[in-house]
All heavy atoms as an XYZ file, in Angstrom:
615
protein
N     -11.655     -5.493    -13.784
C     -12.987     -5.679    -13.238
C     -13.224     -7.180    -13.052
O     -12.845     -7.979    -13.886
C     -14.047     -5.116    -14.175
C     -13.986     -3.613    -14.403
S     -14.424     -2.640    -12.980
C     -16.177     -2.861    -12.933
N     -13.832     -7.473    -11.932
C     -14.219     -8.849    -11.655
C     -15.500     -8.804    -10.830
O     -15.572     -8.058     -9.844
C     -13.100     -9.562    -10.894
O     -13.436    -10.899    -10.655
N     -16.482     -9.566    -11.222
C     -17.784     -9.537    -10.545
C     -18.351     -8.118    -10.490
O     -18.930     -7.694     -9.505
C     -17.695    -10.136     -9.144
C     -17.236    -11.570     -9.148
C     -15.922    -11.901     -8.834
C     -18.125    -12.592     -9.481
C     -15.497    -13.215     -8.848
C     -17.698    -13.916     -9.484
C     -16.391    -14.209     -9.170
O     -15.970    -15.517     -9.192
N     -18.115     -7.328    -11.511
C     -18.620     -5.956    -11.646
C     -18.038     -4.971    -10.632
O     -18.645     -3.940    -10.346
C     -20.152     -5.923    -11.581
C     -20.786     -6.602    -12.783
O     -20.194     -6.525    -13.880
O     -21.858     -7.202    -12.628
N     -16.894     -5.280    -10.041
C     -16.214     -4.332     -9.148
C     -14.747     -4.240     -9.559
O     -14.189     -5.191    -10.106
C     -16.314     -4.733     -7.645
C     -17.744     -4.749     -7.177
C     -15.641     -6.047     -7.371
N     -14.116     -3.092     -9.308
C     -12.687     -2.989     -9.577
C     -11.935     -4.032     -8.757
O     -12.265     -4.265     -7.592
C     -12.326     -1.580     -9.116
C     -13.615     -0.837     -9.085
C     -14.668     -1.852     -8.774
N     -10.964     -4.664     -9.382
C     -10.254     -5.750     -8.705
C      -8.778     -5.760     -9.083
O      -8.400     -5.314    -10.161
C     -10.882     -7.086     -9.074
N      -8.001     -6.253     -8.156
C      -6.594     -6.520     -8.415
C      -6.465     -8.021     -8.608
O      -7.023     -8.804     -7.837
C      -5.722     -6.077     -7.236
C      -5.691     -4.594     -7.049
C      -6.566     -3.978     -6.174
C      -4.786     -3.814     -7.752
C      -6.549     -2.603     -5.996
C      -4.760     -2.439     -7.587
C      -5.644     -1.836     -6.710
N      -5.724     -8.410     -9.633
C      -5.514     -9.829     -9.903
C      -4.030    -10.148     -9.839
O      -3.183     -9.290    -10.069
C      -6.076    -10.207    -11.268
C      -7.580    -10.154    -11.322
C      -8.095    -10.677    -12.638
C      -9.611    -10.734    -12.608
N     -10.143    -11.388    -13.792
N      -3.757    -11.396     -9.534
C      -2.382    -11.905     -9.496
C      -2.419    -13.285    -10.128
O      -3.238    -14.124     -9.740
C      -1.881    -11.963     -8.051
C      -0.493    -12.521     -7.908
C       0.610    -11.742     -8.249
C      -0.281    -13.794     -7.445
C       1.895    -12.243     -8.126
C       0.999    -14.306     -7.316
C       2.081    -13.530     -7.660
O       3.355    -14.034     -7.546
N      -1.565    -13.526    -11.098
C      -1.567    -14.797    -11.832
C      -2.964    -15.129    -12.361
O      -3.426    -16.256    -12.265
C      -1.040    -15.938    -10.961
C       0.456    -15.871    -10.775
O       1.169    -15.210    -11.538
N       0.959    -16.524     -9.757
N      -3.647    -14.126    -12.871
C      -4.978    -14.269    -13.477
C      -6.057    -14.696    -12.477
O      -7.107    -15.181    -12.868
C      -4.946    -15.239    -14.656
C      -3.930    -14.869    -15.683
N      -4.096    -13.801    -16.534
C      -2.715    -15.409    -15.973
C      -3.031    -13.712    -17.313
N      -2.189    -14.661    -16.998
N      -5.778    -14.533    -11.187
C      -6.768    -14.868    -10.155
C      -7.055    -13.637     -9.317
O      -6.196    -12.779     -9.132
C      -6.246    -15.992     -9.266
C      -6.108    -17.298    -10.051
C      -5.761    -18.471     -9.221
N      -6.763    -18.712     -8.187
C      -6.497    -19.446     -7.105
N      -5.312    -19.995     -6.942
N      -7.434    -19.632     -6.201
N      -8.264    -13.563     -8.793
C      -8.664    -12.429     -7.969
C      -7.809    -12.350     -6.714
O      -7.707    -13.312     -5.962
C     -10.139    -12.560     -7.580
C     -10.676    -11.479     -6.644
C     -10.741    -10.136     -7.348
C     -12.041    -11.873     -6.107
N      -7.178    -11.212     -6.514
C      -6.444    -10.957     -5.278
C      -7.409    -10.315     -4.292
O      -7.725    -10.893     -3.256
C      -5.243    -10.041     -5.551
C      -4.337     -9.706     -4.394
C      -3.753    -10.947     -3.762
C      -3.234     -8.774     -4.851
N      -7.902     -9.141     -4.600
C      -8.955     -8.481     -3.824
C      -9.755     -7.595     -4.767
O      -9.240     -7.090     -5.749
C      -8.425     -7.612     -2.652
C      -7.779     -8.442     -1.582
C      -7.487     -6.531     -3.134
N     -11.010     -7.416     -4.422
C     -11.861     -6.483     -5.132
C     -12.253     -5.364     -4.182
O     -12.204     -5.531     -2.953
N     -12.610     -4.230     -4.726
C     -12.996     -3.064     -3.924
C     -14.261     -2.456     -4.506
O     -14.437     -2.441     -5.719
C     -11.896     -2.003     -3.966
C     -10.517     -2.423     -3.513
C      -9.487     -1.421     -3.978
C     -10.501     -2.534     -2.004
N     -15.109     -1.936     -3.632
C     -16.311     -1.250     -4.107
C     -16.657     -0.141     -3.131
O     -16.481     -0.289     -1.921
C     -17.475     -2.212     -4.244
N     -17.119      0.967     -3.673
C     -17.583      2.089     -2.850
C     -19.085      2.216     -3.038
O     -19.588      2.204     -4.160
C     -16.893      3.379     -3.269
N     -19.801      2.296     -1.937
C     -21.237      2.440     -1.935
C     -21.578      3.762     -1.255
O     -20.699      4.466     -0.769
C     -21.888      1.264     -1.200
C     -21.461     -0.069     -1.727
N     -22.018     -0.655     -2.838
C     -20.480     -0.914     -1.311
C     -21.425     -1.795     -3.074
N     -20.487     -1.983     -2.160
N     -22.839      4.088     -1.185
C     -23.251      5.361     -0.613
C     -22.810      5.525      0.840
O     -22.301      6.569      1.226
C     -24.771      5.519     -0.716
C     -25.279      6.852     -0.224
C     -26.769      6.982     -0.414
C     -27.236      8.330      0.108
N     -28.680      8.473     -0.048
N     -22.982      4.496      1.667
C     -22.704      4.618      3.093
C     -21.543      3.771      3.604
O     -21.249      3.779      4.799
C     -23.962      4.253      3.897
C     -25.099      5.199      3.605
O     -24.909      6.407      3.565
N     -26.281      4.663      3.374
N     -20.918      3.011      2.724
C     -19.810      2.151      3.151
C     -18.975      1.743      1.948
O     -19.342      2.003      0.805
C     -20.341      0.903      3.880
C     -21.186      0.004      3.018
C     -20.616     -1.034      2.301
C     -22.560      0.204      2.907
C     -21.398     -1.861      1.501
C     -23.352     -0.611      2.113
C     -22.761     -1.651      1.405
N     -17.847      1.107      2.233
C     -16.993      0.530      1.215
C     -16.854     -0.954      1.510
O     -17.069     -1.380      2.649
C     -15.628      1.205      1.204
C     -15.710      2.579      0.588
S     -14.672      3.854      1.318
C     -15.061      3.890      3.009
N     -16.499     -1.726      0.508
C     -16.340     -3.162      0.690
C     -15.020     -3.621      0.119
O     -14.584     -3.146     -0.934
C     -17.458     -3.929     -0.017
O     -18.706     -3.632      0.537
N     -14.412     -4.554      0.819
C     -13.218     -5.254      0.345
C     -13.640     -6.697      0.146
O     -14.278     -7.295      1.019
C     -12.092     -5.168      1.379
C     -10.810     -5.908      1.013
C     -10.069     -5.159     -0.099
C      -9.919     -6.072      2.222
N     -13.314     -7.246     -1.014
C     -13.680     -8.616     -1.356
C     -12.409     -9.458     -1.500
O     -11.859     -9.581     -2.583
C     -14.474     -8.651     -2.666
C     -15.731     -7.823     -2.640
C     -15.745     -6.524     -3.139
C     -16.903     -8.332     -2.100
C     -16.907     -5.767     -3.106
C     -18.068     -7.575     -2.062
C     -18.051     -6.293     -2.566
O     -19.194     -5.539     -2.522
N     -11.923    -10.051     -0.407
C     -10.684    -10.819     -0.493
C     -10.897    -12.292     -0.834
O     -10.107    -12.875     -1.526
C     -10.089    -10.683      0.898
C     -11.262    -10.535      1.790
C     -12.318     -9.816      0.973
N     -11.895    -12.921     -0.322
C     -12.255    -14.335     -0.488
C     -12.687    -14.836      0.876
O     -12.240    -14.330      1.908
C     -11.111    -15.188     -1.028
N     -13.539    -15.818      0.875
C     -14.129    -16.257      2.143
C     -13.099    -16.829      3.112
O     -13.189    -16.612      4.307
C     -15.230    -17.278      1.882
O     -14.724    -18.393      1.181
N     -12.129    -17.570      2.655
C     -11.130    -18.146      3.555
C     -10.343    -17.094      4.305
O      -9.969    -17.286      5.467
N     -10.093    -15.977      3.678
C      -9.354    -14.878      4.316
C     -10.186    -14.292      5.450
O      -9.677    -14.038      6.543
C      -8.993    -13.781      3.293
C      -8.317    -12.612      3.966
C      -8.128    -14.344      2.183
N     -11.452    -14.101      5.196
C     -12.334    -13.523      6.209
C     -12.401    -14.440      7.424
O     -12.299    -13.988      8.564
C     -13.725    -13.241      5.619
C     -13.607    -12.120      4.583
C     -14.724    -12.874      6.716
C     -14.839    -11.893      3.758
N     -12.535    -15.723      7.199
C     -12.553    -16.679      8.300
C     -11.240    -16.660      9.071
O     -11.227    -16.721     10.296
C     -12.839    -18.087      7.774
C     -14.239    -18.234      7.211
C     -14.419    -19.501      6.392
O     -13.450    -20.278      6.249
O     -15.530    -19.695      5.874
N     -10.131    -16.571      8.368
C      -8.811    -16.575      9.005
C      -8.611    -15.360      9.917
O      -8.021    -15.479     10.985
C      -7.721    -16.630      7.935
C      -6.345    -16.763      8.487
N      -5.843    -17.966      8.914
C      -5.377    -15.843      8.701
C      -4.616    -17.775      9.361
N      -4.310    -16.503      9.244
N      -9.096    -14.209      9.509
C      -8.905    -12.962     10.268
C     -10.165    -12.505     10.991
O     -10.271    -11.344     11.376
C      -8.407    -11.844      9.334
C      -6.993    -12.077      8.885
C      -6.722    -12.523      7.605
C      -5.926    -11.889      9.756
C      -5.418    -12.756      7.197
C      -4.628    -12.124      9.357
C      -4.383    -12.560      8.079
O      -3.094    -12.799      7.678
N     -11.094    -13.414     11.227
C     -12.381    -13.053     11.824
C     -12.221    -12.320     13.164
O     -12.907    -11.333     13.421
C     -13.241    -14.296     12.008
C     -14.659    -13.982     12.352
C     -15.563    -15.197     12.272
O     -15.074    -16.328     12.086
O     -16.773    -15.002     12.395
N     -11.305    -12.743     13.995
C     -11.107    -12.086     15.299
C     -10.643    -10.644     15.118
O     -11.080     -9.746     15.839
C     -10.113    -12.865     16.141
N      -9.740    -10.409     14.169
C      -9.234     -9.059     13.924
C     -10.257     -8.181     13.207
O     -10.124     -6.959     13.195
C      -7.939     -9.116     13.114
C      -6.779     -9.711     13.896
C      -5.499     -9.699     13.102
O      -5.028     -8.600     12.755
O      -4.978    -10.795     12.812
N     -11.253     -8.799     12.628
C     -12.291     -8.062     11.907
C     -13.524     -7.811     12.772
O     -14.549     -7.356     12.281
C     -12.690     -8.822     10.634
C     -11.611     -8.874      9.557
C     -11.950     -9.916      8.499
C     -11.415     -7.506      8.932
N     -13.400     -8.090     14.052
C     -14.506     -7.852     14.980
C     -14.923     -6.379     14.908
O     -14.087     -5.489     14.922
C     -14.078     -8.213     16.399
C     -15.234     -8.160     17.373
O     -16.334     -8.613     17.008
O     -15.033     -7.659     18.497
N     -16.208     -6.142     14.792
C     -16.706     -4.774     14.692
C     -17.015     -4.346     13.273
O     -17.665     -3.324     13.057
N     -16.544     -5.107     12.294
C     -16.856     -4.832     10.895
C     -17.986     -5.759     10.469
O     -18.097     -6.885     10.958
C     -15.641     -5.075      9.984
C     -14.529     -4.105     10.207
C     -13.430     -4.453     10.985
C     -14.573     -2.845      9.653
C     -12.401     -3.559     11.201
C     -13.540     -1.937      9.859
C     -12.459     -2.296     10.633
N     -18.810     -5.298      9.541
C     -19.870     -6.148      9.011
C     -19.237     -7.084      7.987
O     -18.571     -6.632      7.053
C     -20.979     -5.311      8.380
C     -22.137     -6.152      7.936
C     -23.354     -5.337      7.648
C     -24.435     -6.315      7.196
N     -25.744     -5.840      7.427
N     -19.439     -8.387      8.189
C     -18.818     -9.399      7.339
C     -19.867    -10.248      6.650
O     -20.938    -10.489      7.203
C     -17.927    -10.317      8.179
C     -16.882     -9.657      9.071
C     -16.204    -10.708      9.934
C     -15.874     -8.903      8.237
N     -19.543    -10.692      5.471
C     -20.327    -11.724      4.802
C     -19.326    -12.798      4.391
O     -18.143    -12.699      4.707
C     -21.068    -11.157      3.589
O     -20.160    -10.789      2.577
N     -19.777    -13.806      3.698
C     -18.871    -14.890      3.316
C     -17.679    -14.393      2.497
O     -16.579    -14.889      2.637
C     -19.641    -15.954      2.546
C     -18.823    -17.161      2.218
C     -19.643    -18.231      1.542
C     -18.750    -19.421      1.217
N     -19.496    -20.490      0.576
N     -17.909    -13.367      1.662
C     -16.835    -12.913      0.790
C     -16.517    -11.438      0.845
O     -15.780    -10.940      0.003
N     -17.072    -10.708      1.844
C     -16.869     -9.259      1.865
C     -16.692     -8.724      3.283
O     -17.223     -9.272      4.243
C     -18.049     -8.548      1.222
N     -15.917     -7.653      3.345
C     -15.722     -6.900      4.588
C     -16.222     -5.490      4.312
O     -15.745     -4.832      3.390
C     -14.235     -6.833      4.971
C     -13.641     -8.224      5.088
C     -14.044     -6.022      6.257
C     -12.110     -8.250      5.076
N     -17.189     -5.034      5.096
C     -17.700     -3.664      4.935
C     -17.057     -2.758      5.975
O     -16.915     -3.135      7.136
C     -19.212     -3.623      5.141
C     -19.991     -4.224      4.026
C     -21.457     -4.000      4.280
N     -22.260     -4.577      3.218
C     -23.569     -4.555      3.204
N     -24.248     -4.005      4.196
N     -24.223     -5.091      2.209
N     -16.708     -1.552      5.545
C     -16.132     -0.566      6.456
C     -16.544      0.826      6.010
O     -17.065      1.005      4.916
C     -14.609     -0.710      6.538
C     -13.907     -0.637      5.208
C     -13.366      0.555      4.771
C     -13.798     -1.752      4.390
C     -12.719      0.640      3.546
C     -13.156     -1.688      3.166
C     -12.619     -0.490      2.749
N     -16.325      1.794      6.885
C     -16.715      3.172      6.580
C     -15.497      4.085      6.653
O     -14.437      3.689      7.144
C     -17.769      3.683      7.581
O     -17.191      3.704      8.877
C     -19.014      2.809      7.568
N     -15.685      5.302      6.216
C     -14.620      6.296      6.305
C     -14.274      6.559      7.773
O     -13.117      6.722      8.127
C     -15.044      7.613      5.605
C     -14.029      8.710      5.838
C     -15.244      7.377      4.121
N     -15.299      6.545      8.625
C     -15.089      6.775     10.051
C     -14.403      5.609     10.751
O     -13.765      5.789     11.781
C     -16.423      7.050     10.754
C     -17.077      8.323     10.265
O     -16.369      9.199      9.728
O     -18.307      8.431     10.415
N     -14.570      4.402     10.218
C     -13.944      3.210     10.803
C     -13.342      2.374      9.673
O     -13.877      1.343      9.278
C     -14.954      2.405     11.594
C     -14.307      1.269     12.342
C     -15.293      0.488     13.168
C     -14.512     -0.641     13.837
N     -15.403     -1.577     14.487
N     -12.192      2.808      9.146
C     -11.571      2.084      8.032
C     -10.809      0.851      8.508
O     -10.536      0.689      9.706
C     -10.606      3.118      7.458
C     -10.222      3.944      8.639
C     -11.462      4.017      9.502
N     -10.467     -0.002      7.577
C      -9.543     -1.089      7.878
C      -8.172     -0.474      8.117
O      -7.776      0.451      7.402
C      -9.442     -2.057      6.696
C     -10.630     -2.947      6.399
C     -10.382     -3.702      5.099
C     -10.867     -3.913      7.528
N      -7.447     -0.983      9.077
C      -6.098     -0.456      9.298
C      -5.204     -0.906      8.148
O      -5.425     -1.956      7.531
C      -5.532     -0.962     10.623
O      -5.224     -2.341     10.539
N      -4.191     -0.129      7.868
C      -3.266     -0.495      6.785
C      -2.534     -1.780      7.137
O      -2.234     -2.589      6.256
C      -2.290      0.640      6.484
O      -1.573      0.990      7.636
N      -2.261     -2.013      8.424
C      -1.582     -3.246      8.837
C      -2.455     -4.468      8.558
O      -1.972     -5.495      8.057
C      -1.221     -3.172     10.313
N      -3.750     -4.370      8.868
C      -4.655     -5.493      8.615
C      -4.852     -5.697      7.118
O      -4.868     -6.835      6.646
C      -5.997     -5.266      9.314
C      -7.031     -6.377      9.147
C      -6.479     -7.729      9.568
C      -8.290     -6.030      9.910
N      -4.978     -4.628      6.378
C      -5.115     -4.738      4.927
C      -3.894     -5.434      4.329
O      -4.020     -6.316      3.481
C      -5.313     -3.357      4.295
C      -5.494     -3.325      2.790
C      -6.681     -4.167      2.352
C      -5.648     -1.897      2.316
N      -2.725     -5.085      4.799
C      -1.496     -5.719      4.318
C      -1.502     -7.211      4.647
O      -1.151     -8.035      3.794
C      -0.274     -5.044      4.951
C       1.037     -5.601      4.460
C       2.213     -4.844      5.048
C       3.524     -5.419      4.550
N       4.677     -4.662      5.071
N      -1.912     -7.577      5.852
C      -1.989     -8.992      6.230
C      -2.943     -9.750      5.310
O      -2.650    -10.859      4.869
C      -2.493     -9.143      7.669
C      -1.500     -8.819      8.722
C      -2.172     -9.084     10.071
C      -1.373     -8.585     11.234
N      -2.070     -8.867     12.515
N      -4.084     -9.134      5.036
C      -5.089     -9.772      4.181
C      -4.536    -10.004      2.781
O      -4.666    -11.090      2.213
C      -6.380     -8.928      4.146
C      -7.091     -9.019      5.503
C      -7.292     -9.353      3.003
C      -8.229     -8.033      5.678
N      -3.900     -9.003      2.210
C      -3.352     -9.126      0.852
C      -2.232    -10.163      0.812
O      -2.182    -10.999     -0.095
C      -2.874     -7.756      0.322
C      -2.109     -7.913     -0.976
C      -4.064     -6.825      0.131
N      -1.351    -10.146      1.797
C      -0.263    -11.132      1.827
C      -0.789    -12.556      2.003
O      -0.290    -13.493      1.381
C       0.743    -10.790      2.924
C       1.582     -9.539      2.664
C       2.440     -9.211      3.876
C       2.444     -9.700      1.423
N      -1.808    -12.715      2.836
C      -2.432    -14.026      3.012
C      -3.031    -14.511      1.694
O      -2.887    -15.659      1.310
C      -3.500    -13.940      4.097
C      -4.157    -15.256      4.428
C      -3.641    -16.085      5.410
C      -5.313    -15.663      3.753
C      -4.254    -17.289      5.721
C      -5.929    -16.868      4.056
C      -5.390    -17.683      5.034
O      -5.993    -18.865      5.340
N      -3.701    -13.607      1.009
C      -4.322    -13.942     -0.272
C      -3.275    -14.283     -1.326
O      -3.431    -15.227     -2.100
C      -5.192    -12.769     -0.742
C      -6.017    -13.069     -1.927
C      -7.187    -13.994     -1.609
N      -7.860    -14.291     -2.866
C      -8.031    -15.496     -3.362
N      -7.643    -16.559     -2.706
N      -8.621    -15.660     -4.523
N      -2.160    -13.527     -1.351
C      -1.067    -13.832     -2.275
C      -0.522    -15.240     -2.032
O      -0.274    -15.998     -2.977
C       0.066    -12.822     -2.132
C      -0.095    -11.507     -2.858
C       0.972    -10.506     -2.398
C      -0.036    -11.704     -4.363
N      -0.337    -15.578     -0.770
C       0.157    -16.900     -0.415
C      -0.838    -17.970     -0.870
O      -0.445    -19.010     -1.415
C       0.386    -16.982      1.089
C       0.975    -18.282      1.555
C       1.208    -18.257      3.049
C       1.694    -19.602      3.544
N       1.839    -19.630      4.995
N      -2.118    -17.720     -0.669
C      -3.160    -18.656     -1.054
C      -3.183    -18.874     -2.573
O      -3.286    -19.998     -3.044
C      -4.517    -18.146     -0.562
C      -5.630    -19.145     -0.755
O      -5.417    -20.346     -0.460
O      -6.719    -18.738     -1.197
N      -3.075    -17.795     -3.319
C      -3.092    -17.884     -4.781
C      -1.848    -18.606     -5.318
O      -1.900    -19.294     -6.318
C      -3.178    -16.466     -5.403
C      -4.552    -15.884     -5.150
C      -2.893    -16.494     -6.895
C      -4.676    -14.430     -5.536
N      -0.732    -18.448     -4.646
C       0.543    -19.011     -5.114
C       0.695    -20.507     -4.873
O       1.687    -21.081     -5.284
C       1.702    -18.250     -4.464
O       1.659    -16.893     -4.834
N      -0.270    -21.126     -4.217
C      -0.177    -22.570     -3.937
C      -0.202    -23.380     -5.194
O      -0.801    -23.071     -6.154
C      -1.315    -23.005     -3.014
C      -1.184    -22.500     -1.623
C      -2.361    -22.993     -0.800
C      -2.318    -22.437      0.601
N      -3.447    -22.848      1.408
């Protein structure tokens, strides 16, 4: 748990967090990741640190993989 949501950590740092809400789900990767993939995230509701999506319009597995790999690279610096 990190910031009161289930989270995956790598080297004791937040990799991504996940949360399920009544009408949507959120992925919390970090603000730099969202900025980096902003064009590919067009159509999703974004905040500085979160990506919101629904069951009807989920994140693609390819984009999710890119986000996690980008975050891993960022954490490993």
